N, C-alpha and C positions, 0 to 999 in steps of 0.2 A: 772104273770109277764113275759114279753117277754124276751127270752134269746138271747141277741145280741152278735155278735162276737166282741171281744175286738179289737179295732183298734190299730195298731202299730203306734207310733208317726212318723211323717214325718221326713225323714232324708235328709241331703244334698246329692247330687248325688254321691260324692266320698264315703261317709259313707254308702249309700245304696249299692254301688258296693262292698265294703269290707264286708258288712253284707251278701250279696248273696254268695260271695266267701267263707266266713267262714261257711256258712250253707251247701255249696256244698261239701267241702273237706271230711267231715265224710261220706257223701253219696257215694263219689267216692271210699272210702276204702271198703264200703259195697257192692256197686252195679257196680263199674267200670263205663265205659262210657254209660252203659245202664240206668243210673239214668234218671228219667223223670223230666220235668219242674214242674209237679204237686208235686212230692216229694220235689223238691228244694223249691218251693213256700211254701209248708206246713212247712218245717223245718225252713224257714226264717220268717214265720208268715206274709206272704204277699199274695196278689192275684197273680195268675199265670202271668197275663198281665204285672205286675210290672217288671218282669224279662226283658221283651222285651223293656221296657222303658229305661233300663240301658245297656243291651247287645243286639246286633243285632240278634244273634242266640244262641241257647243252646250250640253249639260247641264253640263259642267264650267265653262263661261263663266257660265251662269245661276246655278249654285251660288255661285261666287265673287262674283257681283253681288248675290245675296241676302244673303250674309254681310256685304258692304260696306254695303248699304242698311240693314241692321238693326243696324249698329254703334251701341251704346248711348252712346258717348262724348259726342256733343253734348247728349243729355238729362242725362247725369251732370254735365257742366260747368254746365248751366243749374240743376240741383238744388244744386250746390255754391255757386252765386251767390246763393241765397236767404238773406236776412238772418236769421241765427240769433237775433238779439235781438228779432225781431218776435214777436207772440203766436203760440202754437202753431196756433190755428185759421187764422190768416192764412197761416202757412207751409204748412200742409197744403192750403189752397185753391190756392195757387200751384203746389205740387207736383202736385196732382190735375190742374190745367189743363195742365201740361207733359206728364203721362202721357196724358191724353186726346188731346192734339195728336199725340204720338208714335204712339200706337196707331192713331188715325184715319189719319194720313199713311201708315202702313205696312200698313194692312189688306189691300190688294191684294198686297203683297209677302209677307205672312204666308200668304195663300191660295196663292200660288205656292210658298212653301216647303213647305207641307203636301202639295202635289201632287208635289213632287220626292221621289225616293228619296235622302235625304240620306246621303251617304257620306263617307268620309275624315274631315276635320277639321270638317265643317259642324256636326254635332250638338254637338261640344265648344264651338264658337264660340257657338252658341245658348245653351247652358247657362251659359257664362261671361258672356255679355251679361246674362242674367237675374240672375245672382248679383251682378254689378257694379251693376246698376240697384237691386237690393234693398238693397245696402250703402249706396249713395248716398242712397236714400230714408230708410233707418234713421237716417242721420246728420242728416237734416232733422228727424226726429221726436224725437231724443234730448234736445235741450234742452227741458225741460218734461215729461220722462218721469214726474215725480212727479204730474202731473195725470191720468195714465192708469192704468186698472186692468189693462192688458195691457202687455207689454214693447214698446219701440220697434220691435224686429224683427217682432213679431206685428202691430203696427199697420201697419207698412210692407207686410207680406204682404197684409193685408186691403185696404189702399188699392190695391195692384197688382191684386188680385183683382177689386175693384169696377170699376176703370177698364178692365181687360181684358175683363171680362164685358160691360160697357156697350158696348164697341166690337165685340167678336167674338161675343158671345152672342146667341141667337135673340130675347131680350127686351130687348136693349140699345137705347138711344135717346139718343145724345149731346146732342140738342137739349133733352131733358127733364132729363137728369142732368149738369148743369154741374159744374165743380170744386167750387163752393160747395155745391151740393145733395149731391154725393157725400160731401163732408167732413161735412156736417150729418147725413147718414145714418150715417156711421161714428161720429161723436162723440156725437150726440144720440139716435140710434135713431129710431123711428117713432111712439112714444107721445107724445101731447100732454101736456105736464106742466102740471098745474093749480096746482101749488104743491108745496113740499117739506115733509116732516114731520120 
């Protein structure tokens, strides 16, 4: 009996586009921008030529996949779910853990994004994601703003800076700087307090 390759059912162009992007994202985590169209086609269960029936170039597929992978909405939804009645420190620890997880998960994708010449709408998407993430984090900080000597927006910026540098910076170490340690650094500083005067 002849062993025939199972055909993937025909998809509408937009569904095919989304299926190719979905197949590309895990490969970007593994291979970065060096992923081949052969690997993408194999993961998507299509012929290699199918890719070019949907995307002009491999780069355009990779850029669309990077944009999709870096979508901030899942993190924004998780930030929105943090109980605003919890103490400020507890809320910030939860937020920091979410940010650490997001940045760690997307580290390879961010490296891929930096290697690409981002054209078209890609830079605007990246900026919009950062702004949306900052706004969501500011909303987590706002209840209890009277406890802080900086505005909620400034505290959100600092927390994003700490979490981002911990993941992407040359001196970062997510194992040593957990969400709790990051928040302690932000709220308490580094001085040992022997008492207040």
